[in-house]
C-alpha positions in Angstrom: 37.7 -152.4 -36.2 37.0 -149.7 -33.9 33.7 -148.2 -34.7 31.9 -145.2 -33.4 28.1 -145.1 -33.8 26.5 -141.5 -34.4 22.7 -141.0 -34.4 20.2 -138.9 -32.3 17.7 -141.7 -31.9 18.7 -144.1 -28.9 16.9 -146.9 -30.4 18.8 -146.5 -33.9 22.2 -146.6 -31.9 20.9 -149.7 -29.9 20.0 -151.4 -33.0 23.3 -150.7 -35.0 25.5 -151.8 -32.0 23.3 -155.0 -31.7 24.0 -155.6 -35.5 27.5 -154.8 -35.1 28.1 -157.2 -32.5 27.5 -159.9 -35.0 30.5 -159.1 -36.8 33.8 -160.4 -35.4 36.7 -157.7 -35.7 34.3 -154.9 -35.3 34.0 -153.0 -31.8 31.7 -150.3 -30.9 33.9 -148.0 -28.9 31.5 -145.1 -28.3 28.4 -143.5 -29.3 27.5 -139.8 -30.1 24.1 -138.4 -30.4 25.0 -135.1 -32.4 27.4 -133.9 -34.7 29.6 -131.9 -32.3 29.9 -134.7 -30.1 30.8 -137.0 -33.0 33.9 -134.9 -34.0 35.2 -134.7 -30.5 34.6 -138.4 -29.9 36.6 -139.1 -33.3 39.6 -136.8 -31.9 39.9 -138.5 -28.8 39.0 -142.4 -29.6 40.7 -142.2 -33.2 38.0 -144.9 -34.6 38.7 -146.9 -37.9 34.7 -146.6 -38.9 31.8 -144.4 -38.3 28.2 -145.4 -38.7 26.8 -142.1 -39.2 23.3 -140.5 -39.3 22.7 -137.6 -41.7 19.8 -135.7 -39.9 21.0 -134.6 -36.7 21.2 -131.5 -34.1 23.9 -128.9 -34.3 26.0 -130.4 -37.1 24.4 -132.8 -39.7 26.3 -135.9 -41.0 27.6 -134.5 -44.2 29.0 -131.3 -42.2 30.5 -134.0 -39.9 32.0 -136.0 -42.9 33.5 -132.8 -44.4 35.1 -131.8 -41.1 36.6 -135.4 -40.7 38.0 -135.4 -44.1 40.2 -132.6 -43.4 42.0 -135.1 -41.0 45.4 -136.6 -42.1 43.8 -140.0 -41.6 40.1 -139.6 -41.6 37.8 -142.8 -40.5 35.9 -144.6 -43.0 32.3 -143.4 -43.3 29.2 -145.4 -43.6 26.1 -143.1 -43.7 23.0 -144.8 -42.0 19.9 -142.4 -42.8 16.1 -142.6 -43.3 16.0 -140.3 -46.0 17.2 -141.4 -49.6 17.3 -137.8 -51.0 20.6 -137.2 -49.3 22.3 -140.0 -51.6 23.6 -137.6 -54.0 25.1 -134.9 -51.4 26.5 -137.8 -49.3 28.4 -139.4 -52.0 30.1 -136.3 -52.6 32.1 -136.4 -49.3 33.5 -139.9 -50.1 31.6 -142.3 -47.9 32.3 -146.1 -48.0 28.5 -146.9 -48.4 25.2 -145.5 -47.8 22.6 -147.6 -45.9 18.8 -146.5 -45.5 16.8 -147.3 -42.2 15.7 -149.5 -41.0 19.2 -151.2 -41.5 18.9 -154.7 -42.9 21.5 -157.1 -41.2 22.4 -158.5 -44.6 23.0 -155.0 -46.1 25.0 -153.7 -43.0 27.2 -157.0 -43.5 27.6 -156.2 -47.3 28.9 -152.7 -46.4 31.3 -153.9 -43.6 32.8 -156.5 -46.1 33.3 -153.6 -48.8 35.2 -151.4 -46.6 38.6 -152.8 -47.7 40.8 -150.0 -48.8 38.8 -147.1 -47.1 39.9 -148.2 -43.3 42.2 -146.2 -41.6 44.3 -149.2 -40.7 45.0 -149.8 -44.6 45.8 -146.2 -45.0 48.4 -146.4 -42.1 49.8 -149.6 -43.9 50.1 -147.6 -47.3 51.9 -144.8 -45.5 54.6 -147.4 -43.8 55.2 -148.8 -47.4 55.4 -145.5 -49.0 56.2 -142.5 -46.3 55.7 -139.1 -46.6 58.7 -136.6 -46.4 58.4 -132.9 -45.6 60.5 -130.0 -46.9 60.4 -126.3 -47.9 60.7 -124.9 -51.3 60.4 -121.3 -52.3 59.3 -120.5 -48.6 56.4 -123.0 -48.6 56.1 -126.1 -46.7 55.6 -129.2 -49.0 55.2 -132.9 -48.7 56.4 -135.7 -51.2 56.0 -139.5 -51.0 59.3 -141.4 -51.2 58.4 -143.3 -54.0 58.6 -140.0 -56.0 62.3 -139.4 -54.5 65.3 -140.3 -56.6 68.3 -140.0 -54.4 69.7 -137.9 -51.2 73.2 -136.6 -51.6 75.0 -134.5 -48.9 75.8 -130.9 -50.1 78.1 -129.4 -47.5 75.9 -128.9 -44.4 72.7 -129.7 -46.2 71.2 -132.9 -47.9 69.9 -132.3 -51.4 66.8 -134.3 -52.2 66.3 -135.1 -55.9 62.8 -136.0 -56.9 60.8 -136.3 -60.0 61.2 -133.0 -61.6 63.1 -131.1 -59.2 65.3 -130.8 -56.0 65.0 -129.4 -52.7 67.4 -129.1 -49.6 66.2 -131.0 -46.5 66.8 -130.6 -42.9 67.5 -134.3 -42.1 70.8 -135.7 -42.5 71.9 -138.8 -44.5 72.1 -140.6 -40.9 68.7 -139.5 -39.9 67.2 -140.7 -43.2 68.7 -143.9 -42.9 67.4 -144.4 -39.3 64.1 -143.4 -40.3 63.6 -144.9 -43.8 66.5 -147.5 -44.2 64.4 -150.4 -45.5 63.6 -148.0 -48.5 67.2 -146.7 -49.0 70.7 -148.0 -50.0 73.7 -146.2 -49.2 76.0 -146.4 -52.4 78.5 -143.4 -51.2 79.6 -141.8 -48.0 77.5 -138.9 -49.5 74.7 -140.5 -51.3 71.6 -142.7 -50.3 69.3 -144.1 -53.3 65.7 -145.2 -53.1 66.0 -148.9 -53.9 63.0 -149.2 -55.7 64.7 -146.4 -58.2 67.7 -148.6 -58.9 67.8 -149.9 -62.5 71.3 -151.4 -62.6 74.8 -151.4 -61.6 77.9 -150.8 -63.9 81.7 -150.7 -63.7 84.2 -149.3 -65.9 87.9 -148.9 -65.4 87.5 -149.7 -61.7 84.9 -147.1 -61.1 81.3 -148.3 -60.3 78.0 -146.4 -61.1 74.3 -146.8 -60.3 71.7 -146.2 -63.0 68.3 -145.1 -61.6 64.8 -145.1 -63.2 63.8 -141.8 -64.3 67.3 -140.1 -63.9 69.5 -139.8 -66.8 72.8 -139.3 -65.1 74.8 -142.1 -63.3 75.9 -142.1 -59.7 79.1 -143.2 -58.0 79.4 -145.9 -56.1 82.3 -146.1 -53.7 84.8 -149.0 -53.8 84.1 -149.3 -50.0 80.5 -150.0 -50.6 80.5 -151.7 -53.8 80.2 -155.1 -52.7 77.4 -154.4 -50.4 75.6 -152.6 -53.0 76.1 -155.3 -55.5 74.8 -158.0 -53.0 71.8 -155.7 -52.3 70.7 -155.4 -56.0 71.1 -159.3 -56.4 68.9 -160.1 -53.7 66.0 -157.8 -54.5 
């Protein structure tokens, strides 16, 4: 895990780097001695983790954490400080842990082990499993996760995205959606893509075929040409 060490005391940085070297999977990719340099190094090095002092010149650690939390994929933060009175304020910015100097090797090991779901790598993995889509509604730019979407349907020159609680037109074509999110989508008609995880069942009546979706009261037509592929896809889920 790519780690940035931030502390205005050279000896403190050296101790943290020495302790970090005892943990496989963790690599110190840079050091910073103040808050402004820390932010610039995060933007250039894109670390997964920051060991961050609080009392520093220019910007303190709390201010650095607030700025980094504005990033789309912020790194995990472990505060390292000599001042226990900062603990309450520190936890308001959502760190993974809070260590008091001089840092104990066992305590650092515990903090690194507990990182888990706070790491940037974990967030990226979750994003790939449930990606975000951008769209415009009422003149405002918005985002929605694919798990909230029911289906996409071609509507003349546009594609209509139907989601929990509403619908919106998006700029992507059905083909572009398949190219980008194909593992999450299933084409059931020339004009329709459904989100696989939303599929409840497939039914037929008088040589017509229909898809039933979780969270949607109406049925969607399945074309005869695609029926076998849709049926097989549902059976192998």
